C-alpha positions as CSV (number, residue, x, y, z in Angstrom):
1,M,30.2,-31.4,1.5
2,Q,32.7,-30.9,4.1
3,F,33.7,-34.6,6.0
4,K,34.0,-34.0,9.9
5,I,37.0,-35.9,10.9
6,L,37.3,-36.5,15.1
7,I,40.8,-37.1,16.4
8,I,41.2,-39.0,19.9
9,E,45.0,-38.7,20.4
10,D,46.7,-38.1,24.1
11,E,49.6,-37.5,22.5
12,P,49.3,-33.0,21.7
13,D,52.2,-33.1,19.5
14,I,51.0,-36.1,17.7
15,A,47.1,-35.0,17.8
16,G,48.4,-30.9,16.4
17,M,50.0,-32.6,13.8
18,L,47.5,-34.9,12.2
19,E,44.8,-31.8,13.1
20,Y,47.5,-29.9,10.7
21,L,47.5,-32.5,7.7
22,L,43.8,-33.4,8.1
23,R,42.9,-29.1,8.0
24,D,44.8,-28.9,5.1
25,E,43.1,-30.9,3.2
26,G,39.6,-29.2,3.8
27,Y,38.3,-31.2,6.6
28,D,36.5,-30.2,9.7
29,V,38.7,-31.7,12.3
30,T,37.9,-32.0,15.8
31,V,40.5,-33.1,19.2
32,A,39.6,-35.0,21.7
33,Y,43.0,-36.1,24.0
34,T,40.8,-39.1,26.2
35,G,38.7,-41.9,25.0
36,E,36.6,-40.4,27.3
37,D,36.0,-37.0,25.9
38,G,36.0,-38.7,22.5
39,L,32.7,-40.6,23.5
40,K,31.3,-37.3,24.4
41,L,31.5,-35.8,21.6
42,V,30.3,-38.7,19.7
43,D,27.2,-38.6,21.7
44,K,26.5,-35.3,21.2
45,E,27.5,-34.3,17.3
46,E,27.9,-36.2,14.0
47,F,31.3,-37.6,12.3
48,H,32.0,-39.0,9.1
49,L,35.3,-40.5,10.3
50,I,37.2,-41.1,13.5
51,V,41.0,-41.2,14.0
52,M,42.3,-42.5,17.0
53,D,45.2,-44.1,19.0
54,L,45.2,-47.2,21.3
55,S,47.0,-46.4,24.5
56,L,44.6,-43.7,26.1
57,P,44.8,-42.2,29.3
58,G,41.7,-43.7,31.4
59,I,39.4,-45.8,28.8
60,D,41.4,-47.4,26.4
61,G,41.2,-46.9,22.8
62,M,40.1,-50.6,22.1
63,T,37.1,-50.3,24.6
64,V,36.2,-47.0,22.7
65,C,36.1,-48.0,19.6
66,N,34.6,-50.7,21.0
67,R,31.5,-48.9,22.4
68,I,31.4,-46.5,19.3
69,K,30.9,-49.6,17.2
70,Q,28.1,-50.7,19.3
71,S,25.7,-47.9,18.6
72,S,27.4,-46.5,15.3
73,T,29.1,-47.0,11.8
74,I,30.8,-44.1,12.1
75,P,34.5,-45.5,10.5
76,I,37.6,-45.3,12.4
77,I,41.2,-45.5,11.7
78,I,43.6,-46.7,14.3
79,L,46.8,-45.1,15.0
80,S,48.9,-46.6,17.4
81,A,52.6,-48.2,17.8
82,R,51.5,-51.4,18.6
83,D,52.2,-53.2,15.2
84,R,52.4,-56.9,16.4
85,D,49.7,-59.1,14.2
86,S,47.5,-59.8,17.5
87,D,46.9,-56.1,17.7
88,V,45.9,-55.6,14.4
89,I,43.6,-58.4,13.9
90,S,41.9,-57.1,17.3
91,G,41.4,-53.7,16.1
92,L,39.9,-55.0,12.9
93,E,37.8,-57.2,14.3
94,I,35.8,-55.0,16.8
95,G,34.8,-52.4,13.7
96,A,38.1,-50.4,12.5
97,E,38.2,-49.5,9.1
98,D,42.0,-49.4,8.9
99,Y,44.8,-49.5,11.3
100,I,47.8,-47.7,10.5
101,T,51.1,-48.7,13.1
102,K,53.4,-45.5,14.0
103,P,55.5,-44.0,12.8
104,F,53.6,-43.4,9.5
105,N,53.7,-42.0,5.7
106,H,52.2,-38.7,5.7
107,R,51.2,-38.9,2.5
108,E,50.0,-42.5,3.0
109,F,47.5,-41.5,6.0
110,I,45.8,-38.7,3.9
111,L,45.6,-41.3,1.2
112,R,44.1,-43.7,3.7
113,V,41.8,-41.2,5.1
114,G,40.7,-40.0,1.5
115,K,39.7,-43.6,0.3
116,I,37.7,-44.1,3.5
117,L,35.4,-40.8,2.7
118,K,35.2,-41.6,-1.1
119,R,33.5,-44.6,-0.4
120,L,31.0,-42.5,1.9
121,K,29.8,-40.9,-0.9
122,L,29.3,-44.2,-2.9
123,I,27.8,-42.5,-6.4
124,D,27.9,-43.8,-9.7
125,K,25.8,-47.2,-8.7
126,H,22.8,-48.7,-10.0
127,Q,20.0,-51.2,-9.6
128,E,18.3,-53.0,-6.6
129,I,19.4,-56.5,-6.7
130,K,17.0,-59.1,-5.0
131,I,18.7,-62.6,-4.1
132,D,16.1,-64.7,-1.9
133,N,16.2,-62.7,1.2
134,L,18.6,-60.4,0.7
135,V,17.7,-56.8,-1.1
136,I,21.4,-54.9,-2.2
137,N,20.5,-51.0,-3.1
138,L,23.6,-50.1,-4.9
139,E,22.6,-46.2,-5.5
140,K,21.3,-46.1,-1.9
141,S,23.5,-47.8,-0.6
142,E,21.1,-49.8,1.5
143,V,21.3,-53.4,2.2
144,F,17.9,-55.5,3.7
145,V,17.5,-59.1,5.2
146,G,14.2,-59.0,4.8
147,S,12.4,-56.3,6.4
148,Q,15.4,-55.5,8.3
149,R,17.6,-53.2,7.7
150,I,21.2,-54.0,8.0
151,S,23.6,-51.7,8.6
152,L,27.2,-51.5,7.1
153,T,30.4,-49.3,7.3
154,P,31.4,-47.9,4.3
155,N,34.2,-50.8,4.1
156,E,31.9,-53.4,4.2
157,F,29.6,-52.2,1.8
158,A,32.4,-51.2,-0.9
159,L,33.3,-54.8,-0.5
160,L,29.6,-56.2,-0.6
161,S,29.7,-53.8,-4.0
162,C,32.3,-55.2,-5.6
163,L,31.5,-58.4,-5.0
164,V,28.1,-58.3,-6.1
165,S,29.6,-55.9,-9.2
166,R,31.3,-59.1,-10.6
167,A,29.1,-61.9,-9.2
168,G,29.8,-65.6,-10.0
169,W,33.8,-64.3,-11.0
170,V,36.5,-65.0,-8.0
171,I,37.9,-62.2,-6.7
172,S,41.8,-62.5,-5.1
173,W,42.3,-61.1,-1.5
174,Q,44.5,-58.7,-3.5
175,A,42.0,-57.2,-5.7
176,L,39.9,-56.4,-3.3
177,L,42.3,-55.0,-1.1
178,K,43.2,-52.8,-4.3
179,D,39.8,-51.8,-4.9
180,V,38.1,-51.5,-1.5
181,W,41.0,-49.9,0.2
182,G,43.0,-48.8,-2.9
183,Y,46.3,-50.8,-1.3
184,E,48.7,-52.1,-4.1
185,D,50.1,-54.2,-1.3
186,W,50.4,-54.5,2.3
187,E,51.6,-57.1,5.0
188,G,48.6,-57.3,7.0
189,G,46.2,-57.6,3.6
190,R,44.7,-60.3,3.6
191,E,44.2,-60.5,7.2
192,M,42.3,-57.4,6.6
193,V,40.3,-58.9,3.4
194,K,39.6,-61.6,5.5
195,V,38.2,-60.2,8.6
196,N,35.7,-57.8,6.7
197,I,34.3,-60.4,4.8
198,Q,33.4,-62.5,8.0
199,R,31.9,-59.2,9.4
200,L,29.8,-58.9,6.2
201,R,29.1,-62.3,6.8
202,K,27.8,-62.1,10.0
203,K,25.6,-59.5,8.8
204,I,24.2,-60.9,5.7
205,E,24.2,-64.6,5.6
206,P,21.5,-67.0,7.4
207,D,24.0,-69.1,8.8
208,P,28.1,-67.5,8.7
209,H,29.3,-70.6,8.9
210,N,28.3,-72.2,5.6
211,P,28.1,-69.2,3.6
212,E,24.8,-68.6,0.9
213,Y,25.9,-65.2,-0.9
214,V,29.6,-64.9,-0.1
215,L,31.8,-68.0,-1.2
216,N,35.5,-68.8,-0.7
217,E,37.0,-70.4,-3.2
218,W,40.0,-71.8,-1.9
219,G,43.4,-70.9,-2.9
220,K,41.7,-68.1,-4.9
221,G,39.9,-65.8,-3.6
222,Y,35.7,-64.9,-3.3
223,R,33.3,-64.9,-5.2
224,F,29.6,-64.0,-4.7
225,K,27.0,-66.3,-5.7
226,N,25.5,-65.9,-9.5
227,I,22.3,-63.8,-9.2
228,P,19.4,-64.4,-11.2
229,N,19.3,-63.4,-15.1
230,E,16.2,-61.6,-14.3
231,Q,17.6,-58.9,-12.2
């Protein structure tokens, strides 16, 4: 399976460098130089991953990301010179899987891309888990609340899988960061985990403000509620 990646970047030098790095890893790469062109490509083609800048001519990157996430679960990596915490948090809140600030290490960038695409395979999983109205099929990477199928991004599903596989045990945000994103340490790591936990709760919890499944253990981390013995 050859992964298809869309780059949305208005600076030709950076777009060319990203295209070279990704093609060298064997990925099928398409480049758009404006947010509008990027949105048109997303409408007519299927991509496994989008790498995009925020400072785009015409439609800005935040708007592009938001529009894509309203109708798609394509994972998005934001690659931007904006390094303020507020920018990182905003990017994650609207659905980006990762946020990388410029300038960046080329090898680290490729590793982050690989981590996300690896989640799309989600192999070596096992049983279907049913808890109350929630059904999680780890083999098929499917989640249902009642009869409604819930659309999760690869990282959201990986986060849920990590918590479910150790249900009842408290997992620190550092351990989740390493298991889901592959980072030993990152300045924005705690916020990355927190934002994704919030997004996951909004999708699977009856009341995200009073969660029943994904629970906080203050000062320690997160845990998934105990799964009945019959599972």
